[in-house]
C-alpha positions in Angstrom: 54.2 180.9 98.4 57.7 181.9 97.6 58.9 184.0 94.5 61.9 182.4 93.6 63.9 185.3 91.0 67.3 184.6 89.2 69.1 187.7 87.4 70.4 185.3 84.6 73.2 187.0 82.3 75.8 184.8 80.3 75.5 182.1 82.4 77.6 179.0 81.4 74.4 175.9 80.5 76.5 174.2 83.0 76.2 176.5 85.7 72.4 178.3 85.0 71.5 173.8 85.1 72.8 173.4 88.6 71.1 176.2 90.1 67.7 175.5 88.8 67.8 171.7 89.1 68.4 172.5 92.9 65.3 175.0 93.3 63.3 172.2 91.8 64.7 169.9 95.0 63.4 172.0 97.4 61.3 170.8 100.4 59.1 173.9 99.9 56.7 172.8 96.9 54.7 176.2 96.7 57.1 178.1 95.1 57.5 180.0 91.7 60.5 179.8 89.9 61.4 183.5 88.0 64.3 183.4 85.1 65.5 187.1 84.4 66.7 186.5 81.0 68.9 189.8 80.3 69.2 190.3 76.9 71.5 186.5 77.4 72.7 184.7 73.8 70.4 182.8 72.5 71.4 179.2 74.0 70.1 180.8 77.8 67.0 181.6 76.3 66.6 177.9 74.2 67.5 176.4 78.0 65.3 178.9 80.5 62.1 178.1 78.0 62.8 174.0 78.3 62.6 174.1 82.1 59.5 176.1 81.8 57.7 174.1 79.5 58.7 170.7 82.0 57.8 172.6 85.0 54.6 174.8 86.1 56.6 176.7 89.0 58.9 177.6 86.8 58.3 181.1 84.5 59.8 182.3 81.5 60.7 186.3 81.4 63.2 187.3 78.6 64.0 191.9 78.6 66.7 193.5 77.0 69.7 193.7 78.6 69.3 196.3 81.2 71.4 195.2 84.0 71.4 193.3 87.5 69.4 195.3 88.7 66.3 195.7 86.5 66.4 191.9 85.9 66.0 191.7 90.0 63.5 194.5 90.1 61.2 192.6 86.3 61.2 189.1 88.7 59.5 191.7 91.9 57.4 193.2 89.4 56.3 190.0 88.0 56.2 187.7 91.6 53.4 186.6 93.0 54.3 185.1 96.0 53.8 186.2 99.4 57.8 185.5 100.2 61.0 186.5 97.7 63.9 184.9 97.7 66.9 185.9 95.0 69.1 183.1 93.8 72.6 184.0 92.2 72.5 181.8 88.7 76.0 180.3 88.8 75.3 179.4 92.9 73.1 176.8 94.0 71.5 175.9 97.1 70.8 172.8 99.2 66.9 171.1 99.6 66.4 172.3 102.8 67.2 176.4 101.7 64.5 177.9 101.2 62.2 175.9 104.2 64.4 177.1 106.9 64.2 180.6 105.6 60.4 180.6 105.9 60.1 178.5 109.1 62.7 181.5 110.5 59.9 184.2 109.4 56.7 182.7 110.1 58.1 181.4 113.7 59.8 184.7 114.8 57.0 187.2 112.6 60.1 189.5 111.4 59.8 190.5 107.1 63.2 189.7 106.4 65.2 185.8 107.3 69.2 184.8 106.9 70.9 181.5 106.5 74.4 181.7 106.1 76.3 180.7 103.2 80.0 178.2 101.7 82.1 179.6 99.0 82.8 177.2 96.1 86.8 177.9 94.9 89.0 176.2 92.9 86.8 172.9 93.4 86.6 173.3 97.6 84.0 174.3 100.2 84.5 177.2 102.3 82.7 178.3 105.1 81.2 181.9 104.7 78.9 182.8 108.2 77.8 186.0 108.2 77.3 186.1 111.8 79.1 183.7 114.5 77.2 182.8 118.2 73.2 180.7 117.6 69.9 181.3 115.8 68.4 184.8 117.0 66.6 187.5 116.1 68.5 191.0 116.2 67.0 194.5 116.6 67.3 197.6 117.2 70.5 199.0 117.8 71.5 194.7 117.6 71.5 194.5 113.7 73.9 196.9 113.3 76.3 193.2 114.2 75.1 193.1 110.1 74.6 197.0 108.9 78.5 198.2 109.9 79.8 194.9 107.9 78.7 196.8 105.0 81.2 199.9 105.9 84.1 198.8 107.6 86.5 195.3 108.7 87.7 197.1 111.4 83.9 198.4 112.3 82.4 195.2 112.5 82.2 193.0 115.7 82.3 189.7 113.4 84.0 190.2 109.8 82.7 187.0 107.3 85.8 185.8 106.0 84.8 185.9 102.2 81.8 187.7 101.7 80.3 189.8 103.9 76.6 190.3 104.7 75.8 193.1 101.6 74.3 190.6 98.9 70.7 189.9 98.1 71.4 185.8 98.1 70.6 183.8 101.3 68.1 185.5 102.9 63.7 185.7 102.1 62.1 189.0 102.4 58.1 189.4 102.8 56.9 190.7 99.9 54.5 192.9 101.0 57.3 194.6 102.9 59.3 195.0 100.5 56.1 196.9 98.8 55.4 198.9 102.0 58.9 200.4 102.0 59.5 200.7 97.9 62.2 198.4 98.0 64.1 198.6 95.0 67.5 197.9 93.2 68.5 200.9 91.2 68.9 200.9 87.9 71.4 201.2 86.1 74.2 201.4 88.8 77.3 199.0 87.9 78.1 198.0 90.9 77.4 197.4 95.1 73.6 197.7 93.6 73.1 194.8 96.0 74.9 196.2 99.0 72.7 199.4 98.9 69.5 197.6 98.7 70.2 195.6 101.5 71.4 198.6 103.5 67.9 199.9 103.3 66.5 196.3 103.5 68.3 195.7 107.1 67.6 199.4 108.9 63.9 198.8 107.4 63.6 195.7 109.4 61.7 196.0 112.4 63.4 192.7 113.6 65.7 190.2 111.4 66.0 186.3 112.4 69.7 185.2 111.7 69.7 181.3 111.5 73.2 179.6 111.2 73.2 176.4 108.8 75.3 176.8 105.8 72.4 176.6 102.8 73.3 178.8 100.2 76.5 178.0 97.6 78.2 180.8 96.4 80.6 180.4 93.0 83.6 182.1 93.4 85.7 182.1 90.3 89.1 184.0 89.4 89.3 185.5 86.4 91.6 186.8 84.3 92.9 190.0 85.0 93.2 191.1 81.4 89.2 190.8 81.3 89.0 192.9 83.8 90.4 195.8 83.0 87.5 198.7 83.3 88.2 202.5 82.5 84.4 203.3 83.9 85.3 201.4 86.9 85.7 204.7 89.6 82.2 206.1 88.0 80.4 202.7 89.2 82.8 203.1 92.9 81.1 207.1 92.8 77.8 206.2 92.5 77.9 203.6 95.0 79.3 206.4 97.7 77.1 208.7 96.4 73.8 206.2 97.0 75.7 205.4 100.3 76.2 209.0 101.8 72.1 209.4 100.9 71.2 205.8 103.2 73.6 208.1 106.0 71.6 211.3 105.6 68.5 209.1 105.0 68.4 207.8 108.3 70.9 210.6 110.0 73.6 207.6 111.0 76.0 208.2 113.4 79.3 209.7 112.7 81.3 207.0 112.6 79.7 205.7 109.3 80.3 208.8 108.2 84.3 208.1 108.8 83.8 204.4 107.6 82.7 205.9 103.9 85.4 207.5 104.3 87.4 205.0 104.3 86.3 202.7 101.9 86.3 206.0 99.5 90.2 206.1 100.0 90.6 202.2 100.0 88.6 201.7 97.3 92.2 203.1 95.7 93.4 199.5 95.8 90.7 198.9 92.7 91.4 202.0 91.0 95.5 201.1 90.4 94.5 197.2 89.8 91.5 197.5 87.1 92.2 200.4 86.0 95.7 202.9 86.5 98.2 200.1 86.7 96.4 196.9 85.1 98.2 195.8 82.1 96.1 196.9 79.6 96.5 200.7 80.3 98.9 201.9 78.0 99.6 206.3 79.6 102.7 205.9 80.7 103.7 206.5 84.3 104.2 209.9 84.2 100.6 209.9 83.1 99.3 207.5 85.5 100.9 209.4 88.2 99.1 213.2 87.3 96.1 211.4 87.1 96.2 209.4 90.6 96.8 212.7 92.0 94.1 214.5 90.2 91.9 212.3 91.6 93.3 212.2 95.0 92.9 215.7 95.0 89.4 216.4 93.6 85.9 215.3 96.1 85.3 213.4 97.9 88.5 212.0 98.1 90.2 215.0 99.4 88.0 215.3 102.1 88.1 211.4 103.1 92.3 212.5 103.2 91.8 216.0 105.4 89.2 213.6 108.1 90.2 210.2 108.2 90.4 208.2 111.5 93.0 206.2 111.8 91.9 204.1 114.6 89.0 203.0 112.7 91.7 201.6 109.7 94.0 198.3 110.1 97.5 198.0 109.7 98.0 197.4 106.0 95.0 200.1 105.2 97.0 202.5 107.4 100.2 202.2 105.0 98.1 202.1 102.5 96.1 205.7 103.7 99.9 207.5 104.2 100.8 206.3 101.3 97.8 208.2 99.3 98.5 211.5 101.4 102.1 211.8 101.0 101.9 210.8 97.2 104.0 207.9 97.3 102.8 206.9 93.8 105.6 204.2 92.9 104.7 202.2 96.7 101.4 201.7 95.7 102.2 200.5 92.8 104.3 198.2 94.7 102.4 197.4 97.0 99.6 196.7 94.7 101.6 193.7 92.4 102.4 192.9 96.1 99.4 192.3 97.7 98.2 190.8 94.0 101.5 187.8 94.6 99.5 187.3 97.7 
């Protein structure tokens, strides 16, 4: 049996109906669908309870709001299936999605299978393959084709056009294997907790089967910039860097990945500038904002990253950006950010 875990928080009703409906239409029928309600408004509970009443395969698990990591972990603890799949509740899947993933795992006797995805944006479907080429089983250093995507666009032999490999959806995992490696999402980690989970899963999998079929549809929406202002954003990113470095240290990974992580620490300033320092909701005057940016650049891990960054792993645009950080060209950074947003 396959257990499908949906972590739900304030999902639009129409999206939730489409997501659950696509799972009910799977060609694999031996499954359970776990609707983990992470403290959503009442309408979510009403929808979930109605589905659970109509379909014995569906279980409704309401919890207090604690974030997506706790919601997914709650689903993992409650799951009864031999296999685990994650689906985001505003996405949907094609009918043969689970069957394809299951056949890949069982035929090749691997703990983890992967299919490709499509991106639904502005009413259009966009291709988003995680790898290029035919179906294959990745072992040992072959897994770097996937693992390196989580650290650097330039380091990767191939990088997906929209979303990289570091997401829990589009995959199927053997449950006993997840348990044996104690693989869980980090509670309280607000951003990129998916990335960390997939890092450990990829590293611990003795082999991964890649199936080049676009069977998962990820809904990408352009949100309002005024809603994305977040003073806590930097602390969220820094928690990710801490966990990513823990991963590198734990498995004594190659030096190039440490350099790639330093690159990410610096290029993350794109997000800091866009969603905090130079966001329209930022009330501090430019002089004070500039002072805040310079103080952050002089603190760790950014100071060491600026000193030790390897230009060879940077794309041209990234080189310009990092040079601007290094030279403290703050007003130029503001202009670059505006041009990037317009593009």
